[in-house]
N, C-alpha and C positions, 0 to 999 in steps of 0.2 A: 672091128674094135670091140672090146668088152670093157666094162666099167668097174671091175673089182679085181683085187689081187688075192685070189684064193690061196696061192702058194705061200703067202706070208704067215698065215695062221692055220695051216692044216685044212685047206679047202673050204673055209667058211668066209663070208664077206668081212672085210675089215674097214675099208674106206673107199670112196669114189676115186678113181684114178684112170686115166686113159692110156692104155698100152696096146700095142699091136698084137692081135691074135696070133699072127704068124710067128712072132718071136718068142712069146712066153707060154701061151696056153696050148699050142699044138701038141696033140697026143699026151696031154697032162704031164708035161715035162717040168714038174716042180723041182727036180734036181738039176735043172739046166743051169748053165753059167749065168744067164740073164736073171733067173729067179734068185740065185745065190747072191748076185750083186745087188738086186733089189732088197733082199733081206738085210744085207750089210748097210746099205744106204738108210734103210728104215731105222736100224739100230743107231746109226751115227747121228741122224738128224731128228729123230722123234724121241729118243731116250734123253732125259735132261742131264743126268749126272750119275756117278757111281752110286750103287744101291746102299752100301754101308760106309759110314765115315771112318776116318782114321781114329785109332785109340791113342790118346796123347798123355804123356807124363812130363814133368819138369823137375829140375833140381838146381839149387843154387850152388855156385862155386865160390864166389867171393862177394864183395860189396858192389861190384859193377857188372857182373855177368851171371847168366843162367844158361843151362842147357835144356833143350826141348827134344824129346824123343817120341817117335810115333811108330805104330805098326799099322799095316794096311793090307787088306786082302786084295791081291792083284789078280785073282782068278777072273776068267771071262764071265762067270756068273755074277760077279760084283761090278766089274768094269766093262760095260757094254760099248766098247770103243777103245781107243788108244789112250792110256794114261799119259798125260802131258807132264805132270809134276805136282808139286804141292805149294800152296800159298800159306805163309805163316803170318798171322795177324797178332799184334800185341798192343795192349792198352794199359797205361799206368793207372793206379788206383784213383788218381785225381781226374781221370778222364782223358788225359793227353794220349792221343794215338800216335803211332809211328808208321813210317812207310812200310808198305807191303814187302815181304821178303818172299822170293820165289826160288824153289829148288827143283832139281831134276827128279824124274820119276824113280830113280834108283836110290835117292837119298832117304834116310830115316832118322836123321838128327840134325840139330843146328845149335850153335852157341850164339846167344844174343849178348852183345857187349855194349859198353859205354852207357850202362844203366845207372839209375840213381840208387845210392846206398839205402838199405833197409826199407825197401819199397815193394809193394805187391804189384804184380803184372798179371793181367788176364791174357792167356795165350790160347789161340784157336788155330787149328791146322785144317786146311781144305784140300782135298784131292780133286784135281780137275782134269777134264777131258775137253775136247773141242765143243762138246754139247752142253757142258755145265760143270758145276762144282758141288761137292757135298762136304759140309763143314763138321768138324768134331765138336764135342761139348767143350766149353771153355775150362781151362785149368788155371789155378792160381799158383804163381811161384813168387816167393819173396827173396830179394837179394839179402845178403848178410849185412850185419852192421859194419860200419867203417871203424877200424881200430884206432883211428886218430882221435886224440883228445883235444878239445878246444878250451883254451884258457883265456880268461878275461883279466886284465890287470886292473885292480881297483885302486 
């Protein structure tokens, strides 16, 4: 038995771990299937989230809905695991939060409906893997004014 996984970081010690000499380190087989699997597991369980967050923008459509669009770098350099999808968080200007909305990994936009007229909403999008989530900066989107006039009889 040996107590370091030199193959994870190019032959230098990284952390204590007990692995059978016969399976991993025999003849310096760092390209072996076992070593490749260990590297994948390391990335899956020790990397917390995608490196760079989504870039988000929003646009008002009418008095009760807004659309949210985002771009996200899906390269393996940014997502060290399998991208599971996106979480959309939105909070009204008075602090009232709404239920989390989850979309698939292939989505890049969403329309939020049943909103309050002429109200600002802070929207954040998070890209998530099984290991964690990286959230965008919050963007502010305001719904349009309601075209209905209110009359009071005096």
